[in-house]
ZAKEVEX-151872 format. One record per residue (C-alpha): residue number from 1; x, y, z. Coordinates in pm, 1 decimal, decimal comma. Layout:
BEGIN
k/east/north/up
NUM/X/Y/Z;
...
***
This chain:
BEGIN
k/east/north/up
1/-24,3/2,8/-18,8;
2/121,4/335,4/-72,3;
3/102,3/705,8/100,4;
4/-206,1/737,1/-82,0;
5/-354,5/510,1/-34,6;
6/-281,5/506,3/304,9;
7/-451,5/867,8/316,5;
8/-742,2/754,3/149,7;
9/-834,0/455,8/428,2;
10/-762,1/699,2/655,9;
11/-1029,1/977,7/527,7;
12/-1250,8/698,3/459,4;
13/-1219,6/587,8/805,2;
14/-1268,5/872,6/940,4;
15/-1574,9/1001,1/708,8;
16/-1783,4/718,4/747,7;
17/-1790,8/810,7/1049,3;
18/-2004,0/1188,1/1021,5;
19/-2369,7/1292,6/869,4;
20/-2368,5/1243,6/520,1;
21/-2445,0/1629,9/438,9;
22/-2104,3/1634,2/544,3;
23/-1871,2/1381,4/397,8;
24/-1724,8/1443,0/82,3;
25/-1613,7/1811,1/259,1;
26/-1496,5/1680,4/567,7;
27/-1294,9/1377,9/302,5;
28/-1213,5/1653,1/88,7;
29/-1042,1/1859,6/319,6;
30/-868,3/1624,6/528,8;
31/-728,1/1460,6/234,2;
32/-570,9/1792,4/112,1;
33/-462,9/1883,8/497,1;
34/-244,8/1500,6/503,4;
35/-100,4/1556,3/146,3;
36/-24,5/1895,6/236,8;
37/138,5/1779,1/586,0;
38/306,7/1434,0/471,4;
39/457,3/1729,4/133,0;
40/608,4/1939,0/444,0;
41/726,6/1595,9/682,6;
42/918,2/1527,0/326,7;
43/1068,5/1830,4/271,2;
44/1164,7/1860,7/621,4;
45/1323,1/1530,1/635,2;
46/1460,4/1601,1/218,8;
47/1362,0/1256,3/137,4;
48/1041,9/1111,3/-100,9;
49/708,7/1044,7/8,2;
50/697,6/711,8/137,3;
51/454,0/473,3/308,2;
52/630,4/483,2/668,5;
53/626,9/806,7/588,4;
54/243,4/804,2/602,5;
55/183,2/601,9/827,9;
56/435,2/776,7/1091,1;
57/204,4/1076,4/1005,3;
58/-163,2/940,9/1011,7;
59/-79,3/806,7/1392,0;
60/63,6/1136,0/1477,3;
61/-248,7/1312,3/1376,5;
62/-463,7/1069,7/1541,9;
63/-715,5/800,7/1591,4;
64/-959,5/778,0/1299,8;
65/-1266,0/776,5/1563,9;
66/-1113,4/1074,3/1751,1;
67/-1038,7/1293,1/1432,6;
68/-1432,7/1246,9/1267,8;
69/-1495,6/1364,6/1665,6;
70/-1334,8/1703,7/1572,8;
71/-1548,8/1736,3/1231,4;
72/-1895,1/1609,9/1382,9;
73/-2143,1/1923,7/1441,7;
74/-2183,3/2028,2/1803,2;
75/-2456,6/1939,8/1968,7;
76/-2555,5/2152,9/2255,7;
77/-2876,6/2108,9/2516,0;
78/-2841,6/2452,2/2706,5;
79/-2759,4/2736,9/2461,2;
80/-2476,9/2900,9/2612,4;
81/-2658,3/3264,1/2651,7;
82/-2944,9/3080,9/2836,2;
83/-2661,7/2895,3/3087,2;
84/-2634,5/3133,3/3370,1;
85/-3081,5/3083,9/3392,9;
86/-2936,5/2746,1/3570,0;
87/-2662,8/2855,0/3832,6;
***
């Protein structure tokens, strides 16, 4: 499996956990972000992009479950503007 395949699989693991209406946008954004970070990592290290570098990047970026939480809409039970009424 090459670096692009690893990133695609990772993005798919994240996207499947999101609401359908959000999946394509998040997948596009995340794929671009990871591609840029991988290229920057390659530039800094002075070696070409490879699967091992992609695995390291994805491991540092976080588990797909955790990353998906970052992209999920926030569910608020109490509007922050009304919070003072509950104290």
